[in-house]
N, C-alpha and C positions, 0 to 999 in steps of 0.2 A: 652460606647457602648456595646451591647450584645456580649458575647463571640463567639457565633456561627456566628454572623455577621462579627466579626473580622476575624474569621477563613476563612470564605468565601471570604472576601476581600483579605486576604493574599494569598490564593490559586489562586485567579483570577490574581493577580499581577504576581505571579511566572509563571503561565501558559501563560500569555499574553507576558511576557518578557519586559514590559515597563509600566510605570505609565499611559501614554497617552492611550495606547490600553486597559489597565484595566479599565480606566475611561469610555471609549467608551462602553465596554461590560457591565459595571455596570450602565450606564445611568447617570453618574455624571461628575464632573470636575476633572482634574488632581490635582488641589490644595486640593480638598476634600480628594482624595485618599492618597495623600502625608501626609496630616495632621493626618489622621486616622492611617496610618502606624507608624508615629512618636509616636502617643499616645500608640499604641500597644507595640512598642519597649521600651518606657519609663516604661510602666507597667511591662513588662517582665524583664527589666533591662539588655537587651542584644541587639546588633544590629542584625537584621535579613537579611538585604540586604546591598549590596555594591553599593553605588551610584557612577555613573560615566558616561562616554560616552556609555558604555554598562553595563547594570545593571547585578549584580551578586548576589549570595546568599551565606551567611556565613554558617559555620558548624552548629551553633545553628539554623539558618534558615532552613537548610536541615532537621534537626531533627524535628523542629516544623511543617514544611510542611508535612512530612510523617505522623505525628500524626493527623494533621488537615484533611488530605485526608481520613484517616481511620475513624475518628470520623464522618465526614460529610457523608461518605458512609453509616455508620451504622444508622445515622439519616434518610437518604433517604430510606434505607431498612425497617426501622420501619414504615415509611409512606406507602411504597409500600405494606407492609403486610396487610394493611387494605383497599387497593384500589383494585378494580376489574381490571383485565388485560386490558379490553377494555377501561376503564376510563383512564388508564395510557398512552394510545396511542393517546394522544392529544398534542397540542403544536407544537414546531418546532423540526425538525431533520435535521441537516446539514451533508451531506454525500459527500465524495470525492471518485472518482473511476477512474480507468485508461480508457482513451478513446478507446484504441485499443481493450480492452476486452468488451467494453460496446455497441459498434455498433450492434453486433450480439447477445450477451448474457446478460451482466449485465444490459444494458439499459431496455430491455423488462422485466427482472426480477424485477427491481426497480419500473417500471410502474405498474406491477401487485401488488406489495406490497402496493404502494400508493392507488390503487383502493380498496384494502381490508380495509384500515384504512382511511376513508374520513375525519376524524377530525384531521389528522396529516398533518401539513404543512411541506413538504419536500423541501429542497434546495439541489440540486444535482450539483456538479461541476465535469464535465467530462474532464479530461486532463491527458496527459501522463507525465507531469512534476512531480517532486518529491514534495509531499505536506508535509510541515513542520507543524506537529500537534501542536507544541508549539507556533508558530508564527501566525497561522491561526485558527480561531475559529470554527473548524469542530468538530462534535460530534464523528464521526467515519469515517475511511477511509478504503477502500478495497485496499490492497497492494499486488502486485504480485512480488515475488522475495525474496531475502535474507534480513532479517530485521537487521537494524544497531542499532537503538536507544533502549537501554535496559530500559529506563525510561518509555517506552510505554507498554501497555498491549496488547498482541497479541493473537488472537483467531484463530488458524489454521482451514482452511476449507478443502483444498485438495492440491495435489501436483501441481506445476506450471512447467510442463514438457517442455523442450526445445529440439529441433532437428536441426541438420545441414541439410539444404535442398538446392536443385538446380533443375532447370527445365531439363526435358529429352533432350531438344535441346542443352542446355549448356554442359551437360555431354557428348553428342554425339560428340560435336565439340572439347571439351577440355580434355575429359577423366575424369574418376571417380577416385578421390584420394583413394588409398588403405591404406595410412598411414598418420597421421596428419603432418608428416614432409614434405609431398608433397604440403601442403597448400600454401607455399610461392610462388609456381608457378601458383597460381590461383587468379582470381579476387574475392575480398571480398565485400560484401554489409554489411555495418556496422550500428549498432544502436547507435546513438550518445550518448544517455543517459547511455550506458553500455560499449561501446568499442570504444571511440573516437580516440584512438591511433593506431587502426588496429591490436590489439593483442587479440587473443582468448584464454580464459582459458578453457582447455579441460581436461577431465578425461582420464588418461592413466594408466591402471593397478591400478585403485583406487587412483591415485595421480593426483593432479592438475598440469598441465604443461602449459607453455605459447607458443603460436605459432603465427608467423607473417603471414599475408595474405595481398595481394595488395589491397589498398583502391580504389575500383572502384566507390563506392558511399557511402555516409554517410548521415543518416537522423535521425530526432528525432520522426518520425512517423512510428509506426508499420505497418500501412496499406501501406505506401509508400514502406517500406522494402519488404512487401509481393508482391506488384505489380512488383517491380524491379526483384525479384527472378523469378516470373512467366514469365517475359519478357526475361529471359535468360541472364541477365547481370552478374550473378556470383553466388557464394555460400553465404548463409546467415544462421544465427542462428535465428530460429523462434520458438515462443511458440506454443504449439499444438492448442490453441484456435484460432490461425490464420492459421496454416498449415494443420490441419486435413482434412478439406474439399477439398483443392486442392490436397493433397496426395491421398485421396480416388478417386478423379476425374482423376488422372493420370497427373495432371498439374505439380506436384512436386514429387521428389524422395528423400528419406532419404539417406544421405551420412554419412559414418563413424559412424554408429549407436552405436558401442561400446565406442565411445568417446563423446557421447552426453553430453553437459555441463549441470550442475545443474541450474535449474531456481528457486530454492527455493520453496516456498509455496504460495498459495493464502490465505491471512489472513485478518481478520478484526482487525484494531488497534484503540485504543482509549487511552486517557490520564488517568493516575491513578486517577486523581481528578474527572473524569467522571464515573469511575467504570462501571460495566455492568448494566446500567440502564435498566428498562423494555423495553424501545424503542430500545436500542442497542441489547439486548438479542433477542427480537422478530425479528428484522431485520436479525441478523446473523443466527439465527436458520432457518429462511425462505430461506436465500441465500444458506445455507449448504444443505437444502433439495432440492432446485431447481438445484444446481450445481451437487451434488452427489460426490461420491468418489469411483472409478475413476470419473473424471468430465464428464459431459454430452457431451462436445465438442470432447472427444476422442472416442466416440462410433463408428464413421465411420471408424476408423483405429485401433480398438481394436485388431484385429487379427494380424496386422503388428507389433504393439507394443509388444504383447505377444510373437511373433516369435523371436523378437530381444532381449527379456528379459528386456524391458524398462518399 
């Protein structure tokens, strides 16, 4: 079998995490993938994978994978060098993006991008769940927050600012906390994907500290969290892409601005084996231009953020 084909097969298996999923992606059968991998291992004289209930990768396999990714990327770059940019914007592009940021911002941006490149077939998954790039066959994901997986390549776009917010009605009735230690006497609206236990990680004098707040409501929907906050049910940590317009309209107020928690960054992430293909580069450059830095959604409250030094 051609060595480049072997490399692509091996990289696909590692990225897919299983023989069955790799076979599906390659359009063949599990038995064919298994036999070709065994042939590759016999040729190299070392085991590359650990077979079992959960497939693993050996140390030689890790080394071989890193070299395969680099070599295949160089081959693609050589091809891209002789292709016109518009010609490379064909085929399929699978994108995952958070629902909460897509309703108002990312969704229209992705639609405009698709309109510019009519030969590009886009598959867009909008969901606030955590997308595992190794288990699901996405080309690129837009992620908002702190990045955990060091095996992925991250392309930072802008800051993902978070603010503690409450409605004027809630604060009039319950008082405005002047110190994070007072949060335990307040009702908290919690984002289940980030703070399911009712503990907030806040910055105090440059150090992260944990503070308990009463669990009044917990949800995995950013929009539900926003509506509950506007309804006066309690305090919530909200990203500015949700909170900026209600703050500008007087529906929400910023609380404890000096202790605003870090929301990480808005990033485009992709697997090393996908490298920054022309389609990924073009999409991320487009989104970076559309979003801006500071991001477009913070324009309505730019003066407030500058005043509190956020």
